[in-house]
MMTF fields as JSON, N, C-alpha, C and O atoms, coordinates in Angstrom:
{
  "mmtfVersion": "1.0.0",
  "mmtfProducer": "UNKNOWN",
  "numBonds": 391,
  "numAtoms": 392,
  "numGroups": 98,
  "numChains": 1,
  "numModels": 1,
  "chainsPerModel": [1],
  "groupsPerChain": [98],
  "chainIdList": ["A"],
  "bondAtomList": [4, 2, 8, 6, 12, 10, 16, 14, 20, 18, 24, 22, 28, 26, 32, 30, 36, 34, 40, 38, 44, 42, 48, 46, 52, 50, 56, 54, 60, 58, 64, 62, 68, 66, 72, 70, 76, 74, 80, 78, 84, 82, 88, 86, 92, 90, 96, 94, 100, 98, 104, 102, 108, 106, 112, 110, 116, 114, 120, 118, 124, 122, 128, 126, 132, 130, 136, 134, 140, 138, 144, 142, 148, 146, 152, 150, 156, 154, 160, 158, 164, 162, 168, 166, 172, 170, 176, 174, 180, 178, 184, 182, 188, 186, 192, 190, 196, 194, 200, 198, 204, 202, 208, 206, 212, 210, 216, 214, 220, 218, 224, 222, 228, 226, 232, 230, 236, 234, 240, 238, 244, 242, 248, 246, 252, 250, 256, 254, 260, 258, 264, 262, 268, 266, 272, 270, 276, 274, 280, 278, 284, 282, 288, 286, 292, 290, 296, 294, 300, 298, 304, 302, 308, 306, 312, 310, 316, 314, 320, 318, 324, 322, 328, 326, 332, 330, 336, 334, 340, 338, 344, 342, 348, 346, 352, 350, 356, 354, 360, 358, 364, 362, 368, 366, 372, 370, 376, 374, 380, 378, 384, 382, 388, 386],
  "bondOrderList": [1, 1, 1, 1, 1, 1, 1, 1, 1, 1, 1, 1, 1, 1, 1, 1, 1, 1, 1, 1, 1, 1, 1, 1, 1, 1, 1, 1, 1, 1, 1, 1, 1, 1, 1, 1, 1, 1, 1, 1, 1, 1, 1, 1, 1, 1, 1, 1, 1, 1, 1, 1, 1, 1, 1, 1, 1, 1, 1, 1, 1, 1, 1, 1, 1, 1, 1, 1, 1, 1, 1, 1, 1, 1, 1, 1, 1, 1, 1, 1, 1, 1, 1, 1, 1, 1, 1, 1, 1, 1, 1, 1, 1, 1, 1, 1, 1],
  "groupList": [{"groupName": "MET", "atomNameList": ["N", "CA", "C", "O"], "elementList": ["N", "C", "C", "O"], "formalChargeList": [0, 0, 0, 0], "bondAtomList": [1, 0, 2, 1, 3, 2], "bondOrderList": [1, 1, 2], "singleLetterCode": "M", "chemCompType": "L-PEPTIDE LINKING"}, {"groupName": "SER", "atomNameList": ["N", "CA", "C", "O"], "elementList": ["N", "C", "C", "O"], "formalChargeList": [0, 0, 0, 0], "bondAtomList": [1, 0, 2, 1, 3, 2], "bondOrderList": [1, 1, 2], "singleLetterCode": "S", "chemCompType": "L-PEPTIDE LINKING"}, {"groupName": "ALA", "atomNameList": ["N", "CA", "C", "O"], "elementList": ["N", "C", "C", "O"], "formalChargeList": [0, 0, 0, 0], "bondAtomList": [1, 0, 2, 1, 3, 2], "bondOrderList": [1, 1, 2], "singleLetterCode": "A", "chemCompType": "L-PEPTIDE LINKING"}, {"groupName": "PRO", "atomNameList": ["N", "CA", "C", "O"], "elementList": ["N", "C", "C", "O"], "formalChargeList": [0, 0, 0, 0], "bondAtomList": [1, 0, 2, 1, 3, 2], "bondOrderList": [1, 1, 2], "singleLetterCode": "P", "chemCompType": "L-PEPTIDE LINKING"}, {"groupName": "LEU", "atomNameList": ["N", "CA", "C", "O"], "elementList": ["N", "C", "C", "O"], "formalChargeList": [0, 0, 0, 0], "bondAtomList": [1, 0, 2, 1, 3, 2], "bondOrderList": [1, 1, 2], "singleLetterCode": "L", "chemCompType": "L-PEPTIDE LINKING"}, {"groupName": "PHE", "atomNameList": ["N", "CA", "C", "O"], "elementList": ["N", "C", "C", "O"], "formalChargeList": [0, 0, 0, 0], "bondAtomList": [1, 0, 2, 1, 3, 2], "bondOrderList": [1, 1, 2], "singleLetterCode": "F", "chemCompType": "L-PEPTIDE LINKING"}, {"groupName": "GLN", "atomNameList": ["N", "CA", "C", "O"], "elementList": ["N", "C", "C", "O"], "formalChargeList": [0, 0, 0, 0], "bondAtomList": [1, 0, 2, 1, 3, 2], "bondOrderList": [1, 1, 2], "singleLetterCode": "Q", "chemCompType": "L-PEPTIDE LINKING"}, {"groupName": "LYS", "atomNameList": ["N", "CA", "C", "O"], "elementList": ["N", "C", "C", "O"], "formalChargeList": [0, 0, 0, 0], "bondAtomList": [1, 0, 2, 1, 3, 2], "bondOrderList": [1, 1, 2], "singleLetterCode": "K", "chemCompType": "L-PEPTIDE LINKING"}, {"groupName": "VAL", "atomNameList": ["N", "CA", "C", "O"], "elementList": ["N", "C", "C", "O"], "formalChargeList": [0, 0, 0, 0], "bondAtomList": [1, 0, 2, 1, 3, 2], "bondOrderList": [1, 1, 2], "singleLetterCode": "V", "chemCompType": "L-PEPTIDE LINKING"}, {"groupName": "THR", "atomNameList": ["N", "CA", "C", "O"], "elementList": ["N", "C", "C", "O"], "formalChargeList": [0, 0, 0, 0], "bondAtomList": [1, 0, 2, 1, 3, 2], "bondOrderList": [1, 1, 2], "singleLetterCode": "T", "chemCompType": "L-PEPTIDE LINKING"}, {"groupName": "CYS", "atomNameList": ["N", "CA", "C", "O"], "elementList": ["N", "C", "C", "O"], "formalChargeList": [0, 0, 0, 0], "bondAtomList": [1, 0, 2, 1, 3, 2], "bondOrderList": [1, 1, 2], "singleLetterCode": "C", "chemCompType": "L-PEPTIDE LINKING"}, {"groupName": "TRP", "atomNameList": ["N", "CA", "C", "O"], "elementList": ["N", "C", "C", "O"], "formalChargeList": [0, 0, 0, 0], "bondAtomList": [1, 0, 2, 1, 3, 2], "bondOrderList": [1, 1, 2], "singleLetterCode": "W", "chemCompType": "L-PEPTIDE LINKING"}, {"groupName": "ASP", "atomNameList": ["N", "CA", "C", "O"], "elementList": ["N", "C", "C", "O"], "formalChargeList": [0, 0, 0, 0], "bondAtomList": [1, 0, 2, 1, 3, 2], "bondOrderList": [1, 1, 2], "singleLetterCode": "D", "chemCompType": "L-PEPTIDE LINKING"}, {"groupName": "HIS", "atomNameList": ["N", "CA", "C", "O"], "elementList": ["N", "C", "C", "O"], "formalChargeList": [0, 0, 0, 0], "bondAtomList": [1, 0, 2, 1, 3, 2], "bondOrderList": [1, 1, 2], "singleLetterCode": "H", "chemCompType": "L-PEPTIDE LINKING"}, {"groupName": "ILE", "atomNameList": ["N", "CA", "C", "O"], "elementList": ["N", "C", "C", "O"], "formalChargeList": [0, 0, 0, 0], "bondAtomList": [1, 0, 2, 1, 3, 2], "bondOrderList": [1, 1, 2], "singleLetterCode": "I", "chemCompType": "L-PEPTIDE LINKING"}, {"groupName": "ASN", "atomNameList": ["N", "CA", "C", "O"], "elementList": ["N", "C", "C", "O"], "formalChargeList": [0, 0, 0, 0], "bondAtomList": [1, 0, 2, 1, 3, 2], "bondOrderList": [1, 1, 2], "singleLetterCode": "N", "chemCompType": "L-PEPTIDE LINKING"}, {"groupName": "GLU", "atomNameList": ["N", "CA", "C", "O"], "elementList": ["N", "C", "C", "O"], "formalChargeList": [0, 0, 0, 0], "bondAtomList": [1, 0, 2, 1, 3, 2], "bondOrderList": [1, 1, 2], "singleLetterCode": "E", "chemCompType": "L-PEPTIDE LINKING"}, {"groupName": "ARG", "atomNameList": ["N", "CA", "C", "O"], "elementList": ["N", "C", "C", "O"], "formalChargeList": [0, 0, 0, 0], "bondAtomList": [1, 0, 2, 1, 3, 2], "bondOrderList": [1, 1, 2], "singleLetterCode": "R", "chemCompType": "L-PEPTIDE LINKING"}, {"groupName": "GLY", "atomNameList": ["N", "CA", "C", "O"], "elementList": ["N", "C", "C", "O"], "formalChargeList": [0, 0, 0, 0], "bondAtomList": [1, 0, 2, 1, 3, 2], "bondOrderList": [1, 1, 2], "singleLetterCode": "G", "chemCompType": "PEPTIDE LINKING"}, {"groupName": "TYR", "atomNameList": ["N", "CA", "C", "O"], "elementList": ["N", "C", "C", "O"], "formalChargeList": [0, 0, 0, 0], "bondAtomList": [1, 0, 2, 1, 3, 2], "bondOrderList": [1, 1, 2], "singleLetterCode": "Y", "chemCompType": "L-PEPTIDE LINKING"}],
  "groupTypeList": [0, 1, 2, 3, 4, 5, 6, 7, 1, 3, 8, 4, 9, 10, 11, 3, 12, 3, 8, 8, 2, 12, 2, 9, 4, 13, 5, 6, 4, 6, 12, 2, 2, 6, 8, 8, 4, 7, 14, 13, 15, 2, 2, 16, 16, 8, 8, 17, 8, 4, 4, 13, 16, 8, 4, 8, 9, 18, 3, 19, 9, 14, 9, 5, 12, 2, 9, 13, 4, 3, 3, 18, 4, 19, 9, 2, 17, 0, 8, 14, 1, 9, 16, 7, 16, 8, 1, 14, 6, 15, 9, 19, 5, 17, 14, 18, 17, 1],
  "groupIdList": [1, 2, 3, 4, 5, 6, 7, 8, 9, 10, 11, 12, 13, 14, 15, 16, 17, 18, 19, 20, 21, 22, 23, 24, 25, 26, 27, 28, 29, 30, 31, 32, 33, 34, 35, 36, 37, 38, 39, 40, 41, 42, 43, 44, 45, 46, 47, 48, 49, 50, 51, 52, 53, 54, 55, 56, 57, 58, 59, 60, 61, 62, 63, 64, 65, 66, 67, 68, 69, 70, 71, 72, 73, 74, 75, 76, 77, 78, 79, 80, 81, 82, 83, 84, 85, 86, 87, 88, 89, 90, 91, 92, 93, 94, 95, 96, 97, 98],
  "secStructList": [7, 7, 7, 7, 2, 2, 2, 2, 7, 7, 7, 7, 3, 3, 7, 1, 1, 1, 5, 1, 1, 3, 3, 3, 3, 3, 3, 3, 3, 1, 1, 7, 7, 3, 3, 3, 3, 3, 3, 3, 3, 6, 6, 7, 7, 3, 3, 3, 3, 3, 3, 3, 3, 3, 7, 7, 1, 3, 3, 3, 3, 3, 3, 3, 3, 7, 6, 6, 1, 7, 1, 3, 3, 3, 3, 3, 3, 3, 3, 3, 3, 7, 1, 1, 7, 3, 3, 3, 3, 3, 3, 3, 3, 3, 3, 7, 7, 7],
  "xCoordList": [0.889, -0.055, 0.84, 1.62, 0.53, 1.058, 1.292, 0.21, 1.994, 1.759, 0.788, 0.67, 0.011, -1.213, -0.374, 0.8, -0.961, -0.425, -0.147, 1.045, -0.746, -0.328, 0.891, 1.774, 0.98, 2.529, 3.758, 4.918, 3.309, 4.604, 4.642, 5.34, 3.509, 3.644, 5.028, 5.769, 5.328, 6.471, 6.011, 4.93, 7.615, 7.6, 7.796, 8.6, 6.968, 6.927, 7.677, 7.167, 9.017, 9.948, 10.166, 10.248, 10.206, 10.662, 11.675, 12.152, 12.171, 13.868, 14.44, 14.497, 14.678, 14.959, 13.768, 12.578, 14.255, 13.288, 14.203, 14.993, 14.005, 12.991, 13.16, 14.044, 12.227, 12.095, 12.251, 11.673, 13.065, 13.559, 12.806, 11.869, 13.416, 12.691, 11.977, 10.762, 12.679, 12.302, 12.278, 13.238, 11.143, 10.662, 11.021, 10.904, 11.441, 11.427, 11.139, 11.742, 10.191, 9.47, 10.142, 10.498, 10.262, 10.374, 9.694, 9.39, 9.444, 8.572, 8.713, 9.183, 8.398, 8.893, 7.306, 6.561, 7.137, 5.701, 6.405, 7.181, 5.44, 5.684, 5.06, 5.63, 3.939, 2.749, 2.253, 2.334, 1.728, 1.428, -0.009, -0.832, -0.123, -1.803, -1.778, -0.875, -3.027, -3.355, -2.8, -2.952, -2.163, -1.788, -2.119, -2.145, -2.361, -2.952, -1.845, -1.956, -1.219, -0.142, -0.846, -1.041, -1.172, -1.303, -0.482, 0.231, -0.501, 0.174, -0.93, -1.881, -1.136, -2.006, -1.435, -0.705, -1.653, -1.341, -1.876, -2.687, -1.815, -1.868, -3.352, -3.888, -4.176, -5.54, -6.161, -7.165, -5.238, -5.703, -6.438, -7.186, -6.046, -6.435, -5.487, -4.264, -6.027, -5.316, -4.677, -5.44, -3.345, -2.476, -1.928, -1.314, -1.961, -0.925, -1.322, -0.875, -2.034, -1.948, -0.651, -0.336, 0.0, 1.416, 0.854, 0.663, 0.515, -0.021, -1.469, -1.887, -2.006, -3.267, -3.107, -3.356, -2.91, -2.487, -2.414, -2.7, -1.841, -1.571, -0.264, 0.055, 0.47, 1.927, 2.338, 1.467, 3.321, 4.103, 4.936, 5.281, 5.282, 6.193, 7.347, 7.71, 7.91, 9.494, 9.713, 8.697, 10.98, 10.809, 10.619, 10.961, 10.063, 9.725, 10.272, 10.462, 10.701, 11.218, 10.23, 9.844, 9.791, 8.495, 9.226, 9.35, 10.045, 10.15, 9.358, 9.108, 8.813, 8.082, 8.615, 9.521, 8.233, 8.645, 7.994, 6.813, 8.259, 7.478, 7.291, 6.373, 8.117, 8.283, 6.947, 6.549, 6.146, 4.712, 4.146, 3.377, 4.653, 3.654, 4.491, 5.681, 3.591, 4.091, 4.932, 4.738, 5.64, 6.164, 5.226, 4.379, 5.29, 4.95, 4.948, 5.772, 3.967, 4.054, 3.19, 2.153, 3.23, 2.364, 2.978, 4.007, 1.825, 1.623, 1.252, 0.138, 2.437, 2.265, 1.495, 1.694, 0.808, -0.507, -0.491, -0.704, -0.249, -0.114, -1.021, -0.747, -2.13, -3.327, -2.937, -3.281, -2.479, -2.516, -3.6, -3.979, -3.904, -5.327, -5.194, -5.246, -5.092, -5.356, -7.209, -8.127, -7.037, -8.419, -8.574, -9.52, -7.975, -7.982, -7.88, -8.683, -6.969, -6.628, -6.397, -6.358, -6.298, -6.073, -4.95, -5.018, -4.132, -2.842, -2.845, -3.137, -2.517, -2.812, -1.186, -1.136, -0.372, 0.885, 1.046, 0.677, 1.642, 1.766, 3.438, 4.273, 3.784, 4.935, 5.009, 4.634, 5.439, 5.505, 6.544, 7.661, 6.476, 7.404, 7.191, 6.128, 8.352, 8.112, 8.729, 9.641, 8.109, 8.594, 9.18, 8.559, 10.366, 11.098, 11.461, 11.373, 11.926, 12.769, 13.653, 13.478, 14.914, 15.992, 15.99, 16.815],
  "yCoordList": [-0.898, -0.012, 1.069, 1.076, 2.196, 3.226, 4.461, 4.489, 5.369, 6.193, 7.023, 6.927, 7.876, 8.808, 10.038, 10.362, 10.418, 11.477, 12.688, 12.997, 13.27, 14.628, 14.218, 15.038, 12.883, 12.383, 12.399, 12.35, 12.478, 12.441, 13.804, 14.073, 14.44, 15.533, 16.232, 16.234, 17.012, 17.612, 18.949, 19.458, 19.371, 20.72, 21.564, 21.333, 22.575, 23.561, 24.864, 25.779, 25.082, 26.229, 26.865, 26.482, 28.145, 29.361, 29.81, 29.935, 30.089, 31.016, 31.945, 31.592, 32.966, 33.53, 34.172, 34.244, 34.548, 35.685, 36.496, 36.046, 37.709, 38.098, 37.608, 36.818, 38.153, 37.839, 39.165, 40.207, 38.959, 40.714, 40.236, 40.771, 39.326, 38.979, 37.627, 37.531, 36.731, 35.323, 34.311, 34.051, 33.854, 33.012, 31.294, 30.808, 30.82, 28.988, 28.53, 28.816, 27.813, 27.252, 25.461, 24.959, 24.811, 23.265, 22.561, 22.826, 21.501, 20.219, 19.207, 19.359, 17.883, 16.28, 15.944, 16.304, 14.992, 14.242, 12.583, 11.972, 12.229, 10.416, 9.941, 9.421, 10.123, 9.559, 10.712, 11.938, 9.895, 10.534, 11.282, 10.673, 12.62, 13.204, 14.729, 15.48, 14.812, 16.485, 17.522, 17.506, 18.404, 19.38, 20.664, 20.892, 21.424, 22.926, 24.118, 24.345, 24.549, 25.531, 26.985, 27.296, 27.762, 29.263, 30.68, 30.426, 31.373, 32.783, 33.377, 33.485, 33.718, 34.885, 36.031, 35.795, 37.114, 37.937, 38.235, 37.348, 39.377, 39.333, 39.652, 39.637, 39.971, 39.951, 38.694, 38.797, 37.345, 36.42, 36.244, 35.327, 37.375, 37.033, 36.258, 36.361, 35.555, 34.715, 35.645, 36.147, 35.804, 36.769, 35.941, 36.512, 34.55, 33.584, 32.357, 31.765, 31.455, 29.851, 29.343, 29.369, 28.884, 28.18, 26.809, 26.776, 25.808, 24.545, 23.872, 24.107, 23.168, 22.73, 21.237, 21.265, 20.518, 19.116, 18.038, 18.222, 16.674, 15.572, 15.116, 14.597, 15.24, 15.012, 13.429, 12.577, 13.161, 12.016, 12.054, 13.116, 10.87, 10.768, 11.609, 11.771, 12.148, 12.806, 14.16, 14.844, 14.87, 16.04, 17.15, 16.934, 18.384, 19.678, 20.564, 20.711, 21.523, 23.011, 23.813, 23.366, 24.586, 25.961, 26.912, 27.392, 27.815, 29.105, 29.977, 29.866, 31.043, 31.794, 33.285, 33.327, 34.726, 35.602, 36.645, 36.843, 37.141, 37.864, 39.538, 40.264, 39.795, 41.556, 41.746, 42.654, 41.134, 42.081, 42.485, 43.437, 41.548, 41.575, 43.16, 43.458, 43.799, 44.754, 44.261, 43.052, 44.686, 44.428, 44.255, 45.132, 43.125, 42.54, 41.319, 40.438, 41.251, 39.298, 38.563, 39.193, 37.572, 36.559, 35.294, 35.116, 34.407, 32.968, 32.444, 32.618, 30.987, 29.92, 28.822, 28.446, 28.561, 27.735, 26.349, 26.463, 25.289, 24.026, 23.004, 22.61, 22.5, 21.68, 20.114, 20.035, 19.15, 18.063, 16.856, 16.578, 16.41, 15.781, 14.035, 13.725, 13.483, 11.879, 11.473, 12.054, 10.232, 9.73, 9.307, 8.555, 9.575, 9.268, 10.186, 10.508, 11.211, 12.404, 13.889, 14.249, 14.403, 15.931, 16.83, 16.735, 17.538, 18.028, 19.425, 19.767, 20.233, 21.73, 22.351, 22.321, 22.698, 23.382, 24.853, 25.264, 25.566, 26.815, 27.139, 26.47, 28.362, 29.15, 30.213, 30.701, 31.237, 32.683, 33.426, 32.921, 34.632, 35.195, 36.446, 36.972, 37.163, 38.467, 38.913, 38.292, 40.128, 40.669, 41.914, 42.765, 42.057, 43.474, 44.073, 43.334, 45.281, 46.013, 46.514, 47.118, 46.621, 47.442, 48.659, 49.54],
  "zCoordList": [-0.188, -0.296, 0.135, 1.087, -0.936, -1.043, -0.005, 0.581, 0.484, 1.575, 0.994, -0.228, 1.635, 1.124, 0.012, 0.189, -0.748, -1.952, -0.52, -0.543, 0.424, 1.27, 1.975, 2.23, 2.327, 3.16, 2.359, 2.768, 1.11, 0.231, -0.951, -1.929, -0.262, -1.511, -1.437, -0.454, -3.012, -3.17, -2.565, -2.269, -2.499, -1.875, -3.079, -3.982, -2.998, -3.916, -3.856, -3.208, -4.555, -4.034, -5.568, -6.735, -4.746, -5.923, -5.877, -4.749, -6.593, -6.58, -8.433, -9.611, -7.79, -6.921, -5.876, -6.181, -4.794, -3.981, -3.124, -2.293, -3.421, -4.525, -6.043, -6.374, -6.931, -8.26, -8.817, -8.506, -9.627, -10.463, -12.004, -12.596, -12.278, -14.079, -14.091, -14.266, -13.922, -14.256, -13.027, -12.301, -12.95, -11.381, -12.068, -13.193, -10.89, -11.512, -10.212, -9.178, -10.351, -9.832, -9.612, -10.678, -8.701, -8.448, -7.578, -6.414, -8.328, -7.402, -8.035, -9.163, -7.617, -7.666, -7.301, -6.389, -8.576, -8.248, -8.279, -9.013, -6.728, -6.705, -7.843, -8.802, -7.721, -8.69, -9.889, -9.81, -10.991, -12.041, -11.438, -10.754, -11.808, -11.49, -12.094, -12.462, -12.027, -12.626, -11.728, -10.506, -12.373, -11.629, -12.418, -13.628, -11.336, -11.632, -10.912, -9.707, -11.402, -10.876, -11.273, -12.448, -10.249, -10.417, -9.767, -8.796, -9.98, -9.585, -8.888, -9.662, -7.972, -7.241, -6.519, -5.556, -6.83, -6.079, -4.906, -4.638, -3.713, -2.238, -2.21, -1.102, -3.398, -2.907, -3.847, -4.552, -3.677, -4.137, -5.437, -5.774, -6.131, -7.398, -8.411, -8.309, -9.295, -10.052, -11.34, -12.165, -11.413, -12.389, -13.281, -14.183, -13.322, -14.075, -14.222, -13.24, -15.026, -15.085, -15.769, -16.959, -14.703, -15.495, -15.621, -16.837, -15.227, -15.856, -15.247, -14.113, -16.034, -16.126, -16.785, -17.99, -16.51, -17.535, -16.224, -15.042, -17.026, -16.376, -16.56, -17.629, -15.707, -15.208, -15.307, -15.131, -15.516, -14.995, -13.823, -13.305, -13.374, -12.184, -12.596, -13.761, -11.503, -11.678, -11.601, -11.721, -11.398, -11.306, -12.347, -13.51, -11.967, -12.979, -12.435, -11.227, -13.684, -13.464, -13.974, -15.054, -13.717, -14.3, -14.586, -13.459, -15.503, -15.495, -16.086, -17.286, -15.275, -16.448, -16.263, -15.431, -16.914, -17.079, -15.869, -16.154, -15.014, -14.0, -14.357, -13.976, -14.961, -15.528, -15.52, -14.791, -16.134, -16.527, -15.206, -15.072, -14.024, -12.673, -11.938, -12.039, -11.354, -10.509, -9.108, -8.983, -8.211, -7.418, -6.21, -6.04, -5.275, -4.423, -3.918, -4.164, -3.164, -2.468, -3.312, -3.523, -3.817, -4.551, -3.837, -3.186, -4.263, -4.374, -4.931, -5.425, -5.267, -6.377, -5.463, -4.308, -6.166, -5.476, -6.585, -7.793, -6.014, -7.036, -6.43, -5.297, -7.086, -6.611, -7.144, -8.324, -6.785, -7.439, -7.22, -6.082, -7.949, -7.736, -8.35, -9.54, -7.687, -8.299, -7.918, -7.339, -8.591, -7.998, -6.701, -6.464, -5.979, -4.097, -3.816, -2.94, -4.243, -3.044, -3.72, -4.896, -2.816, -3.73, -2.4, -1.174, -3.13, -2.249, -2.666, -3.812, -1.733, -2.233, -1.468, -0.239, -1.978, -1.728, -2.228, -3.328, -1.269, -1.086, -1.181, -0.572, -2.113, -2.028, -1.981, -3.047, -0.983, -1.083, -1.883, -1.769, -2.767, -2.883, -2.986, -2.656, -3.536, -3.716, -5.078, -5.626, -5.614, -6.875, -6.523, -5.885, -6.917, -6.495, -7.44, -8.421, -7.759, -8.774, -8.46, -7.402, -8.981, -8.464, -9.232, -8.996]
}
């Protein structure tokens, strides 16, 4: 019997922080799953949908251009769904300009 998805959920990370131009998100899936990855602003509005698809097991790196977003605090929210479970991962990052 495999461990529940929430016990082996990938850790979603964002680099660099603060983001100046491109942001890179990293995660690894232990099982194939439907993955929805969105960027939310501080008002919890979706400002970008990065993924909405079924992914296979393995590591993932997603890079997106953040230059069109104003400086502030953002949330990358990933929802991972299988037939049996749903897991939600959040990571917070800042966009800042020099």
